[in-house]
N, C-alpha and C positions, 0 to 999 in steps of 0.2 A: 709493483715489480719486484723481484726479489735480485737482489746485484746484477739489475739490468736486464735478467731472463725474462722473456714472455713465457706464460704456464698458463694453460689451454687444460682443464677435467671436462672427461670425456666419458658422459652414462651410458653405459649401449642398456636400452629399455626395452622392458618387455612388459607389458600389464602390470605398470608402475607407477599408479595414478594415486592410490593410495597412502602410497614413501614418498615418493616425490617429491612433494614440499618439504617434509622434517630431512630429507638427505641434502634438499637445500641448502635450510635457512641454516644448517650446521658447518657451511663449506665455508671457509676465512676469505670473504672477500677482497680483505685490504691485502695481496699478494694473488692472487687469482685474477686472472686478467681475461679468459674469457670459457666460457659454459657449454658448451654446447650437446645435446639430447639425440641420440642415434635412437628410431625406434623400430624394431622386427616385427611390422605388422603387430602393432596389438590390436588386443577385439575389447578394450575396454580406454576411459579416455583419459591415456595416457599424454598422446599430442591434446591434445584441447588443453589439458589443464600446465604444462607444460609452455608452451603459446600463451595463457591466458597469465602467466610467471612472467614473460617476457623473454620465454629461454631461445633461441638459436634451435633449431629439430631440424634431421634429418628422418626421412623417412621411406623407409624400404616397402617396394610398389609392392612385394607378397614376403613370408616369414623365410628367412633365409636362415639363419643358428646363431649359435651365441657367439663363436666367431667369426660367422659371417662380418656380421655386427660389427666386431673388435676393428674388422679390417676397415672399414669405413671410419670408424673412431679415428686412428691410428693416423687415416689418408687423408682424412678430413684437416683434422690438427696438424698435421705439419703442409698443407694445403697454406694452413692460415697465422704458417711463420711459430708456431712453438719451440721454443727450446726445453722446455719440458709439460711430457703430458701426463698426467695423472688420471688412472684410468676407475674410477668408484660407479659400482653399482649404486643404483635408485633405490634400493630396496631395505635403505637404513639398518644392512647388516651390519655394517662396517664403520669406524668411529672417523665423520667428515673432518671432522679438529685437524687431526693428525698427518694433515695432507701438509699443512706448513712443516712439522719436522721432514715431511716423504719428500719436499722439494728443497728444501736447505739440502739432506745428502745426497739430490743429484748435481745442484748445484754446487758446489765445494768441490767437487771433479773427484770425490775422492771413492766415488759410486755412480756407475752407471744405470743401475738397474736397484731399485730398492719396495722391496715387498711390505706389505703390512702381514704380520704374521700371526693366527689363529691361536699359535700350540704356545708358541712365549708367553711365560710370567705363566703359564698352566691353568688358563678361562676359559678351553674349551667347556668341556664340558658344563661348567656353568654358565658358560652363554649360551645351555640350550642345544648345541650338539649333538645331536643323535649317536649312540652310541657307537653306532654300527658304523656311519661314520668317522668320526672318529678314529676307532681301530684300522677301518682301509688308510686313512690317512696319515697312521703311522709306520703300518705293515709296503704303504707302497713309499712313500720317504726314506722306509729305511735303503729298500729294494732298490731305490735311484740314488741312492750317495753311493752306494757301493759299485754300481755303474758308473755310473757315471764319476766318484772320488772327490764328491762334494759333502761340506757338511751342516747343509740348509738343514734347517724346522721345521719345513714343508711346502709342496711345490705347488699345493693346490689350491691357493688365496688369491682371491678376486679383486684384489685391494692393494696396486703398484704402481710405480712412478717410472717414468725412463726419460732418459735423454733422447737428444732429435738423431744425434749417432750412431745408438741401439738400433732407434726406430729406422732406419736408410737400410742401415748393413744387412742388417735379419732378413732374411727372403720371407717375411711373413705370407705370401700368397701362397706359397706352399704349402702352406698347412690348412689341416681342419677348420671346416665348416661350425664343425659342432663345437660343443663343451671341451674336449680334446686341447683345442685350440692354448689355452692360458698353459695350460703343458710343455706341450711343444717349442711357445714360446719363448719359455725360458730356458731348455731345455736348449736351444738356438743361442739364446744369448752367453750360456756358457761353454759351448762349442766354441764359440768364437772372441770367447777371453775376453767377455765385457767385465768387468766389476760388481758382484751382486752384496748387496746387505740388505738386511732386517730390521724392523721394528715391532715392536708389542702390538698389539690392534687386538681388543678385545672383541667380540663377535656379540652379535644379537640372532639369537633365533626366533622368526615368528611366523607365524601360515604365511605371510607376505613373502618371504626371506627367497629368492632363488635358492634352485635345488635342483635334484635330479632324484628319480625313486631308484630303489635298489637294482630294479633289471642294467637300469641304465648305466650306474655305476661300476656292475662288472665288467659292464664292454668299457668303460673310458678305464679300468685298473687295468687291463687287457692291454688298450692303446697305449695306458705310459707305459708299461712294461714293455712295448716292444720299440716306444721310442726311446727309450735308455736303451736299449741292445744297439739299435740302429746308431745311436752317440757313441759306442761303447766299437763299434764294428768300426764305423769308418774309421775313429782314432786311432787302430789298428793296421787302417788300410787294407783291410781284406775287401769292401763292396762302398760305393757310392752310392750317398742319397742326395735327390735334389732339395730336400730341407735344411743342409749343409754345406750347401754349395754354394757361396760368392757370387756365381754367375743365376744362381735360384731368382725364383721372381721375387721383385722387390716391388714394396709402396710408391717409390717416386719413378719406376721406372712409366713409360709409355706404353 
């Protein structure tokens, strides 16, 4: 354990049989207490491979979406008494060895949320990020920083660490069950005053990497801007939205 903190790694999985073991092998077991795999009704051998490795697996009875997968991830981690939860994609896109640094930053009390940024260090394109994705990432991040009043390098990474306090306070059940969940969750963390840190996380893009196509990227982009605008509108007290309501649906509520 890291300074007496229970650290749980959650892996939202979908068709990750080819990369799950490679990802798992690089997780620093000396500081991680438990590893949970949440399978979103994969059509390959992801569940079989995970169980063959002795991992604890939770299965969705149907494909619910990336956001719904994460809701299950965080809910199960909190039920198991996690103090720090690391969300790591099992597609080997992000470097698992950085878990130690990310957990340490949360454990220090300086940050409540830590992001593994693909943009810091300027290695996104070298790692294989498609240029159109890089362009959209930079444009969306610029727009969000302006609307929200932040200076983050990106809002769209899937490598994140959270304190249990953040996970319990943010009304995550008000969020999308699709890819927009990642962005909504981060904007909520900012809205509720949680401190956010970033570290450089060189990413690798392969044919097994989680990704969405150009068309869905456009839909995602519209959702990102809408979320940022809702943030600004509620901060100005013009209107209220459930996702920024302290009484909104949370993971630890019955």
